[in-house]
C-alpha positions, 0 to 999 in steps of 0.5 A: 517872471510872472507866468503869462496867461495860457488861456488858448481861447483868449489867446486866439481872440487876442493875437492875430496871425498877421501879428505873429507873421509881423513879429517873425519878419514873415509879413513882407513875403505876403501880399494883401488884398480882399481881406486876405494875405497870400504868398509862399508858404512860410511853413514848408518854405515853398515858392508858389506865390499862391500857396499860403492864404490867411483870412484876416477876418476869420484869423485862419490860415491854409496851405494848399500845396506842400503842407496841405493843412491849415488852422488857427494862430495856435496851430501856425505858431506850433508848426512854425516853431516846432514847439509844444502847445504850452511853449506856443501859448507862452509865446503868444501870451508874451506877444499879447502883453505888448499889444493894444487891445484889439478893436473887438475887445474894446467894444463893451457888451452893452445890453440892448435894453440900455440906451446911451445918453450922448448929450452933454450936460452943464455941470459946475466944477467949482463946488465944495464937495470937489474942493474937499476931495482935492479936485481942481476945477480944471480937472473936474472940467476935463473929466466932465464932473460937477454939480448939476443945478437943474431938475432931472436924473442928476438933481441934487448930485455931483455928476460925472460923465461915463464912457465906454472903452473906446470913448463913446459917451454912455451917460452920467453917474451921480453922487448923491449929496443928501446924506439921508438919501445916500444912506437909504439908496446908496451914494451913487446913482447910475442910469437904468440898465447901465452895464457898469460891470463892463466899464472901467472909468477913464480907460479910454483916456489912458489906454494909449499909455499901456503897457509902458506905464503902470496902471493904478486900479481904484474904486471910484472916479474921485481917486482917478481924478486925484491921481491924474493931477499927479500924472498917474494913469488910473481907472476905477471899477465903480465898486470893488468887484472885477467882472470878466469884461473888466479883467479883459481890459486890464490885460493890456497892462503889464503892472497893476497897483491896487489902490482901494479904500482903507476899510474892511471891504477894500482890504478884502477886495484887494486880496481877491483882485490880486488873485485875479490879476496876478496870472497875467500882470505884475500886481502890487497892493498899496495900503491905504491908512485904515478908515481913509480913501485914496482921495482923502490923501494929499498929493504928497501923501499919494506920491509917497505911497506910490514912490516904492512902485516903479511907474514904468513897466519892465521891458 
């Protein structure tokens, strides 16, 4: 078994006292009201109906009678189970792996200077660029991707809509079609001040499937769309570097498959990402043939590549 994450600060943000009490079948003893849980103290097992109080907003507890003590979720579990701090952290980490991201964890720290573009643009999905990538028009429509035929930010680009982790639209990224412009300025255009290192492309669509399913981590949206066509949940980094925020989102997965480009940058990044992810999830590197990207492979080749990786997480 891979050792779970033992970062106390992360665990205190990730696991609520209410979730611990529910896991230990103690929640039914407490009544809820005004943002609090109140009832007999589960620590000293008293019968005073007002002795034990939990602040749901602050994620803190207090016993006003027998214990005359209080604290955070770590202190509660340590006292309930009479365990060391390390064993307490292991329990909380195991509990955290089975929980969906908390609402405050899903809201990205978008810069105040970035202004989301919530309006929908008309994009044309049936274009040669996407066909050559093996992306069906219906898939492009689902992901709101296609050629932009008007003037503006996406002029001369294949656009694809971006969302935050909760599904709120942020704007569009554009893949330049002019090879000279791509060589000079880079293949991709992003909105000014977009905090793209805070995003995982497609996370909002697949997060309900976690942690029961394996999550495939790729570099770009085209690979995500191709994997969607063979019913494989995937997200894209929009690059090869993993930020702390992106790592936080990945913690909701039990198993991560790294499916990066088959070039030196992708190979190097896969090794780095393996080291970052391994402490909190099973992680596998799927090797792409040298010089190819995941979206260069045909569907049967992608299936064969992933066939050795169980796509259902162990219980």
